[in-house]
Residue, then its C-alpha position, 0 to 999 in steps of 0.5 A: m500500500k505504501d508503494r502504491d501511495f508513493l507511486i501516486g505521489i510521483a505520478r503527479d509530476d512524472f508523466g511516465v509513471f502517470v501513464q503506467l498507473v492509469v493506462q491499465g484501465l484502458e489497455r488491460e493486456m498492456v506490456w510496457g516497452k522501453y520505447l514508451d519511456l522515451l515517448c513519455d519523456k518527449v510528451e512530458r517535456l511538451i506538456k511542461g513547456e520545455t519544448n512547444r512543437l513536437s511530431v511523433n510517428l510510431p507504427p500502428r498498435h504501439l499505444k501512441t494515441i493512448v499516451s500522446s492524446v488520452c494520457a497527455t490530455a488527462f495529465e495536462l488538466g490534472r496539473n493545470p485545470e485552467s488549461r484549454v486543450i483541443c484534440a483534432t483528428h481526421s474524423l468524428t468517429l476517431s474523435r469520439d473514441i478518443y473522447r470516451k477514453i479521456v472520460s474513462v481516465l478522468e473518471s477513474e479511481i486512480y486518476s482521482q487519487i493522483f489529482p484529487r482537486l480536479r472537478l469536471q463541470t460538464n460532460s457533454s458527449q454530444n459536443l465531445e467537450l469536457t469542462t473543469s470547474r476552473g474554466g479549463g477543459v478539452l474539446l474533441a473535433s475533426l479537422d473540418s469542424s468549425l472552431t471559431g471562438r475557441g482558444a487552446d493552450l495545447i493542441i493535439v492532432d492525432d491521425p490527421h489523414s485518412a489512409n483511404e484519402v491521403h493519396s489525393a493531393t487535394e485531400r492532403q492539402n485540405t488537411i494541411r490548410a486546416f491545420d495552418e489556417m484553422l488550428v494553429p491560430r487557435l493557440n491562446h499564445l503563439r509563442t508559449g502555446r504547445i502543439l503535438v502532431v501524432g500518428q504513423r506516416l501515410h505519405e511523403q507529403d503528409l502533415s508530419a512532413h509539413v510540420m517537420a519542415k517547419g522545424y518541429e522536434s521529431l520522434s520517429l521510430p520505425f517498427q524494425a530498426t534500420r541501423s544501430e541506434c541509441i537515443g538518450f533522454r532524461s531517465g536513460y537511453f533507448r538502444r537497439e541494434e539493426e533489425d531489432v523491433l520496437h516492442p520485442e515484448r509483443y512482437g517475437p520472430i513469429e509475429v514479425a514474420s507474419l506481419k511482414r508476410t501479410t502486410p503489403p510492402h508499401v504499407f509496411s514501409t510507410q506506416y510501420q517503418q515511417a519511410p514513405r519514400g520507400i513505398s512500392s507496389g511490390d510488383i514492378s521493380e527497376e530490374d524489369f526495365p533493361l537499359y539501352d545505350e543506342i536504339p537500333d535504326a528500325g521500327e516506328t516512333i509513337l507518341s503517347w499523351d496524357v493531357a491535364s485539364t488545369t494548371n493548378v499547383d495540385s493538378s496533374n502534369s501533362v505528359c508525352l512519352v516518345f517510344q520507338r517500337i521495334r517489333s515487341n520491344h519498346y524503347l522509351k527515348e524521351v519524356w516530356k511533362g509540364r503543367l501548362s495552359y493549352q496554348p503553350l501545350k499546343a506549341i510543345a505538341h507541334g515541336l514534338e511532331t516536327r522533331y519526330h514525325p511519328l507514326r501516330h499520336l495516341i491521346e485519351n478521348a477526354s478533357l483537352g485531348p480532343a482539342l489537341a488531337g484536332d490541332l495535331s490533325s490540322w498540321g497533318a499528324s496522324v492521331e488516334l483518340l483512345n477510350t479507357r473503357s471506364l477502367s481504373k488507372q490500376a486496371r489499365l496498368e495491370e493489363q500490361f504487366h505481361i509486357i513490363k514483367g517480360r522486360g519489353v520496355h527499355l529505358p536509356r542508360e543516361g536518360s535524365w528523366r529515367k529516375d523520375f519515371l521509375e519512381e512514379l511507376m514503382s510507387f503507383p498507385y500509392g505515390s503522389r503522381d500517376d501521369q506517366v503511368d497513364a501514358l505508358s498504359q495507354y501506349l502499351r494497350w494500343t500496341t496489343t490491340g487494334p482500334g477498338g479491339k480486344p487484348t491479344v495477350p490475356p492480362m495477368s491475374i496479379g494486381i498491384g500490391g499483391a495477389r488477388g486471391g483465389r485460384r489462378t486462371d488460365s489467363a494468368r498461367y498463360a501470361d506467366m509462360i510469356i514472362r518466362s519465355k521473354t526472360r530467357r531471351w534476355 
C-alpha cells in the first residue's frame, strides 16, 4: 500500500509513471516497452513547456494515441485545470473514441487519487467537450469542424489523414490548410502555446512532413530498426541494434514474420517503418526495365499523351512519352511533362511532331485531348483518340504487366528523366503522381490491340500490391509462360 501511495505521489509530476498507473484501465493486456519511456519523456517535456512543437510517428498498435492524446490530455488538466486543450483528428468517429477514453481516465479511481482537486463541470458527449470547474477543459473535433471562438493552450492532432484519402493531393492539402489556417491560430499564445502532431506516416507529403519542415522536434521510430541506434533522454537511453523491433515484448520472430508476410510492402514501409519514400507496389521493380545505350535504326516512333485539364499547383502534369517500337520491344527515348495552359501545350505538341514525325499520336478521348488531337490533325499528324473503357488507372496498368514483367520496355542508360519515371511507376498507385503511368498504359494497350479491339495477350491475374486471391486462371498461367519465355531471351 505504501508503494502504491508513493507511486501516486510521483505520478503527479512524472508523466511516465502517470501513464503506467492509469493506462491499465484502458489497455488491460498492456506490456510496457522501453520505447514508451522515451515517448513519455518527449510528451512530458511538451506538456511542461520545455519544448512547444513536437511530431511523433510510431507504427500502428504501439499505444501512441493512448499516451500522446488520452494520457497527455488527462495529465495536462490534472496539473493545470485552467488549461484549454483541443484534440483534432481526421474524423468524428476517431474523435469520439478518443473522447470516451479521456472520460474513462478522468473518471477513474486512480486518476482521482493522483489529482484529487480536479472537478469536471460538464460532460457533454454530444459536443465531445469536457469542462473543469476552473474554466479549463478539452474539446474533441475533426479537422473540418468549425472552431471559431475557441482558444487552446495545447493542441493535439492525432491521425490527421485518412489512409483511404491521403493519396489525393487535394485531400492532403485540405488537411494541411486546416491545420495552418484553422488550428494553429487557435493557440491562446503563439509563442508559449504547445502543439503535438501524432500518428504513423501515410505519405511523403503528409502533415508530419509539413510540420517537420517547419522545424518541429521529431520522434520517429520505425517498427524494425534500420541501423544501430541509441537515443538518450532524461531517465536513460533507448538502444537497439539493426533489425531489432520496437516492442520485442509483443512482437517475437513469429509475429514479425507474419506481419511482414501479410502486410503489403508499401504499407509496411510507410506506416510501420515511417519511410514513405520507400513505398512500392511490390510488383514492378527497376530490374524489369533493361537499359539501352543506342536504339537500333528500325521500327516506328509513337507518341503517347496524357493531357491535364488545369494548371493548378495540385493538378496533374501533362505528359508525352516518345517510344520507338521495334517489333515487341519498346524503347522509351524521351519524356516530356509540364503543367501548362493549352496554348503553350499546343506549341510543345507541334515541336514534338516536327522533331519526330511519328507514326501516330495516341491521346485519351477526354478533357483537352480532343482539342489537341484536332490541332495535331490540322498540321497533318496522324492521331488516334483512345477510350479507357471506364477502367481504373490500376486496371489499365495491370493489363500490361505481361509486357513490363517480360522486360519489353527499355529505358536509356543516361536518360535524365529515367529516375523520375521509375519512381512514379514503382510507387503507383500509392505515390503522389500517376501521369506517366497513364501514358505508358495507354501506349502499351494500343500496341496489343487494334482500334477498338480486344487484348491479344490475356492480362495477368496479379494486381498491384499483391495477389488477388483465389485460384489462378488460365489467363494468368498463360501470361506467366510469356514472362518466362521473354526472360530467357534476355
